[in-house]
C-alpha beads as a LAMMPS data file, in Angstrom:
LAMMPS data file: protein, C-alpha beads

128 atoms
127 bonds

1 atom types
1 bond types

-500.0 500.0 xlo xhi
-500.0 500.0 ylo yhi
-500.0 500.0 zlo zhi

Masses

1 110.0

Atoms # bond

1 1 1 -7.732 -14.560 12.205
2 1 1 -10.041 -13.537 9.391
3 1 1 -8.557 -11.854 6.339
4 1 1 -11.400 -10.803 3.853
5 1 1 -9.375 -10.053 0.631
6 1 1 -6.291 -8.184 -0.639
7 1 1 -7.151 -4.515 -0.076
8 1 1 -4.753 -2.861 -2.573
9 1 1 -1.373 -3.287 -3.986
10 1 1 0.900 -0.421 -3.776
11 1 1 3.465 0.360 -6.524
12 1 1 6.202 2.869 -6.524
13 1 1 7.247 4.125 -9.830
14 1 1 10.268 6.150 -10.998
15 1 1 8.336 8.161 -13.727
16 1 1 5.008 9.415 -12.487
17 1 1 3.569 10.624 -15.726
18 1 1 4.767 7.365 -17.602
19 1 1 3.254 5.103 -14.983
20 1 1 -0.189 6.925 -14.429
21 1 1 -0.617 6.973 -18.348
22 1 1 0.145 3.168 -18.486
23 1 1 -2.214 2.385 -15.651
24 1 1 -5.119 4.503 -16.717
25 1 1 -4.842 4.948 -20.653
26 1 1 -3.360 1.591 -21.381
27 1 1 -4.977 -0.714 -18.807
28 1 1 -8.061 1.200 -17.998
29 1 1 -7.745 2.096 -14.392
30 1 1 -9.676 5.109 -13.142
31 1 1 -8.141 7.795 -10.714
32 1 1 -10.223 7.622 -7.520
33 1 1 -8.017 10.146 -5.609
34 1 1 -4.738 11.900 -6.313
35 1 1 -2.772 13.672 -3.886
36 1 1 0.496 15.563 -4.101
37 1 1 2.614 15.205 -0.926
38 1 1 4.796 18.181 -0.869
39 1 1 6.693 17.250 2.272
40 1 1 7.971 14.166 0.200
41 1 1 7.783 15.624 -3.202
42 1 1 5.631 12.509 -3.918
43 1 1 2.273 11.590 -5.636
44 1 1 -0.066 9.209 -4.189
45 1 1 -2.726 8.032 -6.652
46 1 1 -5.475 5.605 -5.811
47 1 1 -6.618 3.636 -8.922
48 1 1 -9.891 1.533 -9.356
49 1 1 -10.958 -0.810 -11.700
50 1 1 -14.504 -2.008 -12.289
51 1 1 -15.367 0.053 -9.127
52 1 1 -12.926 -1.632 -7.088
53 1 1 -9.777 0.185 -5.503
54 1 1 -6.871 -1.974 -6.675
55 1 1 -3.603 -0.067 -6.933
56 1 1 -1.914 2.754 -4.864
57 1 1 0.325 4.328 -7.253
58 1 1 3.261 6.192 -5.435
59 1 1 6.245 8.583 -7.074
60 1 1 9.586 9.211 -5.276
61 1 1 12.458 11.057 -6.453
62 1 1 15.097 8.534 -7.428
63 1 1 13.780 5.554 -5.570
64 1 1 16.537 2.861 -4.936
65 1 1 16.515 -0.176 -6.913
66 1 1 16.700 -2.440 -3.888
67 1 1 13.453 -4.562 -3.673
68 1 1 13.772 -5.298 -0.065
69 1 1 13.307 -1.757 0.814
70 1 1 9.673 -0.650 1.318
71 1 1 10.311 2.660 -0.901
72 1 1 11.960 1.064 -3.732
73 1 1 10.732 0.777 -7.257
74 1 1 8.246 -2.122 -7.930
75 1 1 6.086 -3.674 -5.369
76 1 1 5.901 -1.720 -2.118
77 1 1 3.689 -4.162 0.013
78 1 1 0.810 -6.452 0.152
79 1 1 -2.276 -5.202 1.912
80 1 1 -4.878 -7.302 3.425
81 1 1 -8.178 -6.110 4.602
82 1 1 -9.581 -7.080 7.748
83 1 1 -12.740 -6.187 9.862
84 1 1 -10.641 -6.335 13.092
85 1 1 -7.117 -4.591 12.953
86 1 1 -6.622 -5.010 16.791
87 1 1 -7.344 -8.827 16.769
88 1 1 -4.936 -9.488 13.882
89 1 1 -2.204 -7.499 15.549
90 1 1 -2.771 -9.226 18.909
91 1 1 -2.763 -12.699 17.089
92 1 1 0.424 -12.104 15.172
93 1 1 2.496 -10.514 18.182
94 1 1 1.172 -13.474 20.408
95 1 1 2.740 -15.794 17.713
96 1 1 6.168 -13.685 18.253
97 1 1 5.773 -11.919 14.893
98 1 1 7.183 -8.489 15.137
99 1 1 4.581 -5.801 13.981
100 1 1 4.974 -2.015 13.682
101 1 1 2.493 -0.019 15.743
102 1 1 -1.045 0.580 14.554
103 1 1 -1.409 3.835 12.684
104 1 1 -4.223 5.847 11.226
105 1 1 -4.174 6.601 7.317
106 1 1 -3.997 10.423 6.924
107 1 1 -6.402 10.318 3.824
108 1 1 -9.016 7.621 4.794
109 1 1 -8.652 7.827 8.820
110 1 1 -8.687 3.944 8.849
111 1 1 -6.388 2.046 11.044
112 1 1 -3.554 -0.229 9.776
113 1 1 -0.179 -1.771 10.556
114 1 1 2.695 -3.402 8.886
115 1 1 4.658 -6.676 9.476
116 1 1 6.979 -8.509 7.129
117 1 1 6.974 -11.929 5.439
118 1 1 9.885 -14.175 5.698
119 1 1 11.658 -12.434 2.908
120 1 1 11.143 -9.070 4.506
121 1 1 8.361 -8.075 1.992
122 1 1 6.117 -5.671 4.012
123 1 1 2.729 -7.025 4.528
124 1 1 -0.250 -4.566 5.619
125 1 1 -3.450 -5.186 7.618
126 1 1 -5.941 -2.587 6.795
127 1 1 -9.182 -1.660 8.227
128 1 1 -12.409 -2.535 6.392

Bonds

1 1 1 2
2 1 2 3
3 1 3 4
4 1 4 5
5 1 5 6
6 1 6 7
7 1 7 8
8 1 8 9
9 1 9 10
10 1 10 11
11 1 11 12
12 1 12 13
13 1 13 14
14 1 14 15
15 1 15 16
16 1 16 17
17 1 17 18
18 1 18 19
19 1 19 20
20 1 20 21
21 1 21 22
22 1 22 23
23 1 23 24
24 1 24 25
25 1 25 26
26 1 26 27
27 1 27 28
28 1 28 29
29 1 29 30
30 1 30 31
31 1 31 32
32 1 32 33
33 1 33 34
34 1 34 35
35 1 35 36
36 1 36 37
37 1 37 38
38 1 38 39
39 1 39 40
40 1 40 41
41 1 41 42
42 1 42 43
43 1 43 44
44 1 44 45
45 1 45 46
46 1 46 47
47 1 47 48
48 1 48 49
49 1 49 50
50 1 50 51
51 1 51 52
52 1 52 53
53 1 53 54
54 1 54 55
55 1 55 56
56 1 56 57
57 1 57 58
58 1 58 59
59 1 59 60
60 1 60 61
61 1 61 62
62 1 62 63
63 1 63 64
64 1 64 65
65 1 65 66
66 1 66 67
67 1 67 68
68 1 68 69
69 1 69 70
70 1 70 71
71 1 71 72
72 1 72 73
73 1 73 74
74 1 74 75
75 1 75 76
76 1 76 77
77 1 77 78
78 1 78 79
79 1 79 80
80 1 80 81
81 1 81 82
82 1 82 83
83 1 83 84
84 1 84 85
85 1 85 86
86 1 86 87
87 1 87 88
88 1 88 89
89 1 89 90
90 1 90 91
91 1 91 92
92 1 92 93
93 1 93 94
94 1 94 95
95 1 95 96
96 1 96 97
97 1 97 98
98 1 98 99
99 1 99 100
100 1 100 101
101 1 101 102
102 1 102 103
103 1 103 104
104 1 104 105
105 1 105 106
106 1 106 107
107 1 107 108
108 1 108 109
109 1 109 110
110 1 110 111
111 1 111 112
112 1 112 113
113 1 113 114
114 1 114 115
115 1 115 116
116 1 116 117
117 1 117 118
118 1 118 119
119 1 119 120
120 1 120 121
121 1 121 122
122 1 122 123
123 1 123 124
124 1 124 125
125 1 125 126
126 1 126 127
127 1 127 128
């Protein structure tokens, strides 16, 4: 299995304006893309630093405080970039690792899937 690098870090915030201000005005990230998802009443904002996509910032109304849930405040998941999503998927499932089905990102049209680490932290493998 070949993992190239961490693709991005997804963070769910409880106050979108405050978090966006912190990451952009305090830390110096630049907004690459910002989408309001009306069906979820949620913002999804891609933040770059030095030209590299680093953070995917999400807002949800009243996110749960449980760090084990993917939609809770704080770290949402780790994402690793790979050239071959299917190969990684097959390798993990062959090793009896439970993986969610491969999906297509609605914004980038890239393929990805999730599995979980031993502590149930979601881990994403994302197509380069």
